[in-house]
ZAMARMAR-146498 format. One record per residue (C-alpha): y negated, z, x negated. Coordinates in steps of 0.02 Angstrom, whole numbers, plus 50000, padded with zeros to 5 digits. Layout:
% ZAMARMAR-146498
YZX ...
//
This chain:
% ZAMARMAR-146498
481095122253962 482295136553917 481105143953789 479795156753829 478395149753937 476735151753849 475095145653921 473645145153801 471775142753812 471425130353673 469925124853573 469165107853601 470155094253511 468595089953412 468605107153332 470255105853241 470485087253223 471785076453311 473355085453364 474985080153289 474195076253120 474185086752966 472865086452833 473635080752669 473645091452516 472255088452392 473555083452266 474345071052383 475985080152374 476595094852476 477615100952330 476625109952200 477735103352061 477545085352112 478915072752136 479615074251960 479535092651923 481075092351813 480495077151713 478775084851682 479575100751619 480695091051499 479205081251433 478205097151402 479655104551302 479795088351201 477925088051162 477935106251107 479455103150995 478635088150911 477025097750882 477975112250801 478905100150684 477285091450633 476405108050598 477875114350494 477955098350391 476075098550359 476195116850306 477585113050184 476645098650104 475045108750090 476025123250016 476855111649891 475185104149845 474335120649814 475865128149727 476015113649607 474145113749582 474195132149540 475635129949420 474835115349329 473165123649301 472595139249215 472715155649306 470885158249256 469775147849370 468345148549239 469385140549100 468625125449013 469545108949029 469405102848849 470005086348776 471435086548653 470305080548513 469105094948539 470535107448540 471255099948380 469545100848297 469305119248347 471025123548276 470545115348112 468925125548111 469915141848143 468915144948305 470485148048414 470945166148444 472465163848557 473615149448611 474975149448746 476155134648762 477055132048929 477825114948933 476395102348918 475095115148972 474085123748835 472955138648873 472045151148765 470405158148703 469115152948575 468375165348453 466645158548485 466095150248648 465885131548643 465035119048757 465975104048826 465525090648955 465935094649137 467505085049193 466595078449347 465295070249236 463805081049284 463105092749151 464055103849031 465025120149037 465165134248908 466525147348886 467905154648779 469425151848893 470145134448889 471525123648961 472205106548917 473745095848941 474545088148788 475445071548781 477345070548798 478255074348633 476635082148568 475845080748396 477065084948252 475635091448142 474915103048277 476215116848261 475965118948074 474085118948096 474165132348233 475305143648130 474045142647988 472395144948083 472795154148249 473175172848238 473935174548415 475235161348459 476475161948607 477705150148693 478265152948875 479735144448963 479375131949100 479795137949279 480595122249349 480645123049542 480525104249566 482365102449615 482255115849750 480655108849823 481335091149816 482835096449919 481765106050043 480485092250066 481735078050078 483205085650174 482465098550293 481255086350381 482695074550416 483725088850483 482295093450601 482095075550660 483955074150694 483895090650788 482465084450898 483415068650943 484975078850979 483965090251094 483245075251188 484955067351209 485695083651272 484295085851400 484535068051461 486405070951480 486175087151576 484915078951694 486095064251721 484715052251676 485725040951563 486415024951634 488225030351616 488065044451746 487245034951890 488885032351979 489495050251961 489505061252115 488215075052121 489215085752241 489135104452218 490865111752196 491315129152258 493065134052200 494365141652313 494085159152245 492205158152260 491735155452444 491145171852515 490705165252689 491985167552827 492005166253015 491445184553021 489755178852954 489545166053093 489035171453268 488395163453427 489475147853413 491175154153469 491675137453547 491345128153385 492305141253285 493785139153402 493805120353371 493835123053183 495245135853180 496555122053184 495745113553035 495875129952938 497705131852987 498105114352927 497275117252759 498215133652738 499925127452795 499955108352805 501865108252808 501865116952977 501075101553058 501815087952948 503615092852984 503355087753166 502515071353121 500745077653143 499365069453040 497905077652958 496265076853055 495265065252943 493535071352988 492555083853091 490775079653147 489665094653182 488285089953304 486855101053359 485005105153346 484285110453178 484595128553129 486115131653238 487265134953089 488165118553055 488135120652866 488625138952882 490115133952988 490715121552857 490595134852721 491525147052833 492945134552854 493085133152664 493025152052646 494375154752777 495515141352707 495215146552524 495105128652462 493865119652348 492275114752441 491285099152389 489535099452464 488335084752459 486855078452560 486855061152636 485245056552547 486025060152376 487155044952390 485725032352394 484865027152232 483705013352175 485115003552095 486214994052216 488024999852209 487685017352144 487955025352315 489645017052337 490155022552163 489675040452202 490695040052362 492225034252264 491965047652131 491755061252263 493355056752354 494305055152189 493795072952142 494275079552314 495985071052308 496365078552138 495895095852202 496785094052371 496925103352485 495025102952488 493505100252599 492115087452580 490505092452669 489155079152695 487555086752764 486335075752862 487565061252865 486345051052971 485385047352809 486805035952754 487805033152914 486515025153029 487015010453138 487114994353039 486014980153097 484924991353206 483384988953098 482444973353046 482234980452871 484004979352805 484544991052665 485974983652565 486204999352462 486385010652614 487554998552702 488654996952547 488725015852535 489215017152719 490545003652699 491305012852551 491295029052651 492225020352793 493515013252672 493805030052586 494065039352750 495355026752810 496205026152639 496725044352639 498525047752600 499275057052749 500055069352627 498395073752546 497545088152636 495735082552620 494585085352768 492845077952783 491595088652878 489895080952917 488355087953003 486945079153094 485665081953231 485535063253267 487275058453328 486725043653436 486085034353284 487725034653187 488745018953160 490135016553288 491425013053153 491085030153081 491455038953246 493085030453291 494745039953287 495485039853113 493835043853032 492895057553123 494255062553243 493355077553312 491585080053371 491105098353379 489485102753468 488545117353391 487295121453528 485955134653549 486705151953579 486555161753742 485885179453741 487585186653693 487655174753547 485885179153496 486355197553502 487825194553385 486705184453267 485395198253265 486745211053221 487315200453073 485565197653003 485075215953027 486605223052940 485625226752781 483995231052870 483655249352917 483225249453102 482225262753194 482965272353339 481825263453463 482475246053417 483395237853561 484275222253500 484835218053678 483025217053736 482575206453585 484055194753618 483575192653801 481755189753754 482115175553632 482855161553740 483005144853652 483015152253478 484385147153356 485155156553212 483825151253087 482445157053205 483265174053229 483515176253042 481665172553019 481235185053156 482195199153070 481415194652903 479645194452973 479925211353056 480575218652893 479085211852796 477895219052925 478725236252913 478615235452722 476755231452731 476525246952840 477535257752718 478805262252852 480545268852814 481345258152951 480955242953057 480315248153228 480275239353395 478415236153379 478755226953215 479965215453306 478725212653448 477305208153330 478445197053226 479005187853383 477195185253437 476775178553264 478225166253267 477915160053446 476025159253455 475415161753277 474515175353182 472925183353243 471285174953193 469685184953170 468545173253268 466825178753326 466635171953503 465095172153613 465035182453773 465135166653879 466695160553787 467545177453805 467165177453991 467905159954014 469465164353913 469725180554009 469655171754178 470745157454114 472135168954055 471915179954208 472195164754317 473835161054228 474415179054248 473905181054430 474695164754489 476265169854396 476285186554487 475945178854658 477155164154649 478995165854694 480305160654567 479215161854411 479785170754253 479005188254238 477325189854150 477535201153998 475865200253908 474115192953925 472905192853779 471235185153735 471465188453549 471425171453459 473125166853386 473565150853295 472615136753381 472485146353545 471015157053598 472065166453727 473895167553777 474905172153932 476745175153896 478175173654021 479895180053971 481405173554069 482625186354137 484085175654079 484465158953997 484215143954110 485275128254100 484835120954270 483135120154354 482775118954540 481345109354616 480525125454676 480585132654500 479765117154426 478405116954558 478075135454527 477935131654340 476585118854377 475625131154486 475585144454351 475155131654217 473655125854320 473125143754357 471945144054209 470985128354261 470945134354443 470255151354389 468825142854296 468365133254452 468525148054571 467695161754467 466485152554354 466075136754450 466355124254309 467845118754204 468075118254014 469175109853885 470305125053870 471625118253990 472165103853876 473865111053835 474125116154018 473765098554080 474965091053953 476365102654011 476045099654196 475985080854174 477605081054075 478505091454208 477875080654351 478325064354265 480075070454224 480305076154404 479885058454462 480705047654327 482185058054265 482725070054400 482475060054559 481345073054643 480175060454726 480445055654909 479585038854885 480615033354735 482255041354784 483695046154673 483425033254537 483115036754352 481665027454272 481675036454105 482095029653934 483645035753845 483235049853724 484115058653583 484755074953659 484415084853499 482935076853412 481935073453571 481455055753521 481715039753616 483145028553559 482705013953671 481704998653620 480185004353718 480324991153854 480294997354034 481654992354155 480524992854308 479064982754373 477214986354365 477214990254550 478535003754522 477515010454376 476015011954492 477075021454619 477685033154480 475885036854431 475435040254613 476885052254634 476475061454474 474675063154528 475215069454700 476355082954628 475005089054509 473685089154647 474795099254765 475115112154628 473265113254584 472745115554765 474015129554784 473355138254627 471555136954690 472075143954860 472985158954784 471555163454667 470235161354802 471195173054917 471415186154779 469785183954685 469505202854676 471145204754580 470655190354466 468995198754428 469875215154390 471115206854271 469705197654181 468695213754165 470195223154095 470505209153970 468695209953912 468885228653889 470625229953807 470915211853747 472785213553783 473595218453949 475475221053974 476545219854132 476325238054180 474425236954176 474465220954278 475505229454411 474275244054418 472825232054442 473725223354585 474075240054669 472255245354654 471595228954724 472875227754865 473735211854801 475405220654778 475865216854959 475745198354923 476705199154760 478545194454750 479835207954785 480245209454600 478505216654567 478485229254711 
//
């Protein structure tokens, strides 16, 4: 309710599928790397390594084969392979011109070509060059016969490389295999996949000289910072408190909506105190093996005690600290982890300066034993910032962003009610990206305005709509705008557009003048009138209704039902609450779903809700019927310009004479 009011003309539900569902990714996983991105990467490295080793070994063996083959055969590929008997006979006949002895290999040339059978058994071959291999120890009569009958005789030494190749081929492959296994073992150790590291804590440690975040980097949560100052003082000077008998605050629970800066606050405490900071998520404690979570809790607290004074930060503690026995499906591993966490927090030595800081946005679901004094002594609420806080946050996030002279951070802060620190950081980033795409030297106010529209209502869609659809959308959004201008107590209308954005075909934006923390009955009834202005405009100007008011009807019904069941604004039911208990931060029901009132009371609730909605709709129809000329002018201007701002709307009301009926703030 404290965010910007936006009324949208929507497509039919059949066009975009059921709301609240999201089409799954074709891969079945939202993460492009899959669930085991690290494991897949390790396997690919292992496969590549094995392939390289196999290729290298095959290359060596082939090289050895061809090298030995080349060394054991004649350098002349056309040499005849002759039997020893034939060679001996040719020597006796003095038909050998040259002989070269190299070990057992004999090569040379005949004086006259001879014909010998082909070694493969097919045909014969003729030539003068020859090669043969003699038997070990040779023929003792051959040397004398060669000296007598061969004119050219030569002996060459044998080049013996067998020892070197034996070493290479027998030792190097084993060295490679050992290296591969060493690489695999090292990867497994680094990934903590071996069985001996399951119980080790996976907390990320930031040393005392490393934290760069301080309270100067945190804005918009001054109350929470004030509550944490004492924790910082204790970590800096624990003796100051211990000398008077004071005990260390065991734990601080940071509670608040997502994005409000709970994790940033914890890091700022560590940066201010200059102590080691152990950071871990609640989901990292739980593993498949039972008992691993408890072991990790013990290891984490042991490390923190050795490094005391120190800080342990557990983000999203509700993942491991949910109420025991609240679910039918019991989880022994999670409960053992929670029990160990309870034991460790109570077992702190009072002289050890170790503080546990935890963050959650589901505080009502935590176990009661975890919240008692002595464990989490302090509960710090980190709520949404007001406009002053948003201004301070914008200044921090825009420190390194060049801003144009027309940028007014105060206007931006006032125009973003309900936004938290993460939203504002995203706003500044989107504006900077938009300015970069336009090749600007600085971020201008128009960049911030377009970035805010993109975040709140989505990016523009280039839809081609028929003339009838454009006419319906123009009157629908004009009805929202005109009822907002004619109704007292409504937030000012800042922009009306029929340009499709996100899932909406048209949008009317209302920007509150200030943050609201309390809502009157008149304000809520005025909200319902403006929300039903689009449906009423269709009936008054066109004569038939469309499906475009779906979102409007949902909002009106929710407001009316809360007025009746939660806020006691029904005369028939009185000041009694009929609503279920809800989580104040997550917006989900924590009750069992059973109603604590009768069917007759439920029927009365439905009647009262219907009555409130009908009264608001009748008022919207009456206003638009009375000022139909102004409605037609707004719709015509929207068809012409597609977007109309507050100044143009005021000019239209002046021209059509409706300015006299408008609230004083628009005169």
